[in-house]
MIDOSE-1310 file (N, C-alpha, C; in nm, 2 decimals, decimal comma, always signed):
residues 70
mttt	+1,88/+2,78/-0,41/+1,80/+2,67/-0,46/+1,81/+2,56/-0,36; +1,70/+2,50/-0,32/+1,70/+2,38/-0,23/+1,75/+2,26/-0,31; +1,78/+2,16/-0,23/+1,82/+2,03/-0,29/+1,70/+1,97/-0,38; +1,58/+1,98/-0,32/+1,47/+1,93/-0,40/+1,45/+2,01/-0,53
dsif	+1,46/+2,14/-0,53/+1,45/+2,22/-0,65/+1,56/+2,18/-0,75; +1,68/+2,16/-0,70/+1,79/+2,12/-0,79/+1,76/+1,98/-0,85; +1,72/+1,89/-0,77/+1,69/+1,75/-0,82/+1,57/+1,76/-0,93; +1,47/+1,84/-0,90/+1,36/+1,86/-0,99/+1,41/+1,92/-1,12
keas	+1,49/+2,02/-1,11/+1,54/+2,08/-1,23/+1,61/+1,98/-1,32; +1,70/+1,90/-1,26/+1,77/+1,80/-1,33/+1,68/+1,69/-1,39; +1,58/+1,65/-1,31/+1,49/+1,54/-1,35/+1,40/+1,59/-1,46; +1,38/+1,72/-1,47/+1,29/+1,78/-1,58/+1,35/+1,76/-1,71
tlsp	+1,48/+1,74/-1,72/+1,55/+1,72/-1,85/+1,55/+1,58/-1,90; +1,50/+1,48/-1,82/+1,49/+1,34/-1,85/+1,38/+1,32/-1,96; +1,40/+1,21/-2,03/+1,29/+1,17/-2,13/+1,17/+1,12/-2,05; +1,05/+1,12/-2,11/+0,94/+1,07/-2,04/+0,96/+0,93/-1,98
seka	+1,03/+0,84/-2,06/+1,05/+0,71/-2,01/+1,14/+0,71/-1,88; +1,24/+0,79/-1,89/+1,34/+0,80/-1,77/+1,26/+0,86/-1,65; +1,17/+0,96/-1,68/+1,10/+1,02/-1,57/+1,01/+0,91/-1,50; +0,94/+0,83/-1,59/+0,86/+0,73/-1,53/+0,94/+0,63/-1,45
qlid	+1,06/+0,59/-1,50/+1,14/+0,50/-1,42/+1,18/+0,56/-1,29; +1,22/+0,69/-1,29/+1,25/+0,76/-1,17/+1,14/+0,77/-1,07; +1,02/+0,80/-1,12/+0,90/+0,81/-1,03/+0,87/+0,67/-0,97; +0,88/+0,56/-1,05/+0,86/+0,43/-1,00/+0,96/+0,40/-0,89
rlis	+1,09/+0,43/-0,91/+1,19/+0,40/-0,81/+1,16/+0,49/-0,68; +1,12/+0,61/-0,69/+1,10/+0,69/-0,58/+0,98/+0,64/-0,50; +0,87/+0,60/-0,57/+0,75/+0,55/-0,50/+0,79/+0,42/-0,43; +0,86/+0,33/-0,50/+0,90/+0,21/-0,44/+0,98/+0,23/-0,31
sldk	+1,06/+0,33/-0,31/+1,15/+0,36/-0,20/+1,06/+0,40/-0,07; +0,94/+0,44/-0,10/+0,85/+0,48/+0,01/+0,78/+0,36/+0,07; +0,78/+0,25/+0,00/+0,70/+0,14/+0,04/+0,79/+0,04/+0,11; +0,85/+0,08/+0,22/+0,93/-0,01/+0,30/+0,85/-0,08/+0,40
sdke	+0,88/-0,21/+0,42/+0,81/-0,29/+0,52/+0,85/-0,25/+0,66; +0,76/-0,24/+0,75/+0,78/-0,21/+0,89/+0,75/-0,34/+0,97; +0,85/-0,39/+1,03/+0,84/-0,52/+1,10/+0,73/-0,52/+1,20; +0,73/-0,41/+1,28/+0,63/-0,40/+1,39/+0,48/-0,40/+1,33
idel	+0,46/-0,32/+1,23/+0,33/-0,31/+1,16/+0,29/-0,45/+1,10; +0,39/-0,51/+1,03/+0,37/-0,64/+0,98/+0,33/-0,74/+1,08; +0,39/-0,74/+1,20/+0,36/-0,83/+1,31/+0,22/-0,80/+1,36; +0,18/-0,67/+1,37/+0,05/-0,64/+1,42/-0,06/-0,69/+1,32
wake	-0,03/-0,67/+1,19/-0,13/-0,72/+1,09/-0,14/-0,87/+1,10; -0,03/-0,94/+1,11/-0,03/-1,09/+1,12/-0,12/-1,13/+1,24; -0,10/-1,06/+1,35/-0,18/-1,10/+1,47/-0,33/-1,07/+1,45; -0,36/-0,96/+1,38/-0,50/-0,92/+1,35/-0,56/-1,03/+1,26
vedr	-0,49/-1,08/+1,16/-0,54/-1,18/+1,07/-0,56/-1,31/+1,15; -0,47/-1,35/+1,24/-0,49/-1,47/+1,32/-0,61/-1,46/+1,41; -0,62/-1,34/+1,47/-0,74/-1,31/+1,56/-0,87/-1,32/+1,48; -0,87/-1,27/+1,36/-1,00/-1,28/+1,28/-1,03/-1,42/+1,24
iday	-0,92/-1,49/+1,20/-0,95/-1,63/+1,17/-1,00/-1,71/+1,29; -0,94/-1,69/+1,40/-0,98/-1,76/+1,52/-1,13/-1,72/+1,56; -1,16/-1,59/+1,54/-1,30/-1,55/+1,57/-1,40/-1,61/+1,47; -1,36/-1,62/+1,35/-1,44/-1,69/+1,25/-1,46/-1,84/+1,28
dqgk	-1,35/-1,90/+1,31/-1,36/-2,05/+1,35/-1,44/-2,07/+1,47; -1,45/-1,98/+1,56/-1,53/-1,99/+1,68/-1,67/-1,95/+1,67; -1,70/-1,90/+1,55/-1,84/-1,85/+1,52/-1,87/-1,72/+1,57; -1,77/-1,64/+1,61/-1,79/-1,51/+1,67/-1,81/-1,40/+1,56
ikti	-1,77/-1,43/+1,44/-1,79/-1,34/+1,33/-1,83/-1,43/+1,21; -1,90/-1,36/+1,11/-1,94/-1,43/+0,99/-1,89/-1,36/+0,87; -1,89/-1,43/+0,76/-1,85/-1,37/+0,63/-1,97/-1,33/+0,56; -1,95/-1,24/+0,46/-2,05/-1,20/+0,37/-2,00/-1,21/+0,22
siee	-2,09/-1,24/+0,13/-2,05/-1,26/-0,01/-2,01/-1,13/-0,07; -1,93/-1,14/-0,18/-1,89/-1,02/-0,25/-2,01/-0,96/-0,31; -2,11/-1,03/-0,35/-2,23/-0,98/-0,40/-2,30/-0,88/-0,30; -2,30/-0,92/-0,17/-2,36/-0,84/-0,07/-2,28/-0,71/-0,05
vlhk	-2,15/-0,72/-0,06/-2,06/-0,60/-0,04/-2,09/-0,51/-0,16; -2,09/-0,56/-0,28/-2,11/-0,47/-0,40/-2,25/-0,41/-0,40; -2,35/-0,49/-0,36/-2,49/-0,44/-0,35/-2,50/-0,32/-0,26; -2,42/-0,33/-0,15/-2,42/-0,22/-0,05/-2,37/-0,09/-0,11
yr	-2,28/-0,09/-0,20/-2,22/+0,03/-0,26/-2,27/+0,07/-0,39; -2,37/+0,00/-0,44/-2,43/+0,04/-0,57/-2,53/+0,15/-0,56
């Protein structure tokens, strides 16, 4: 039996509430911040703001976006 199988077998005995808590903790453990990716996104945001301020890009309203996908 693999470690994963063993953990699953033990987790299967938990109450629904305990299973939900375990699932939440497992999912949260996957959502770790990556400093390099965070820095790249921050640069992208700044670049987009600069492009908007310089008139290189424009915004569109939420109504236009929703209309496109209706």
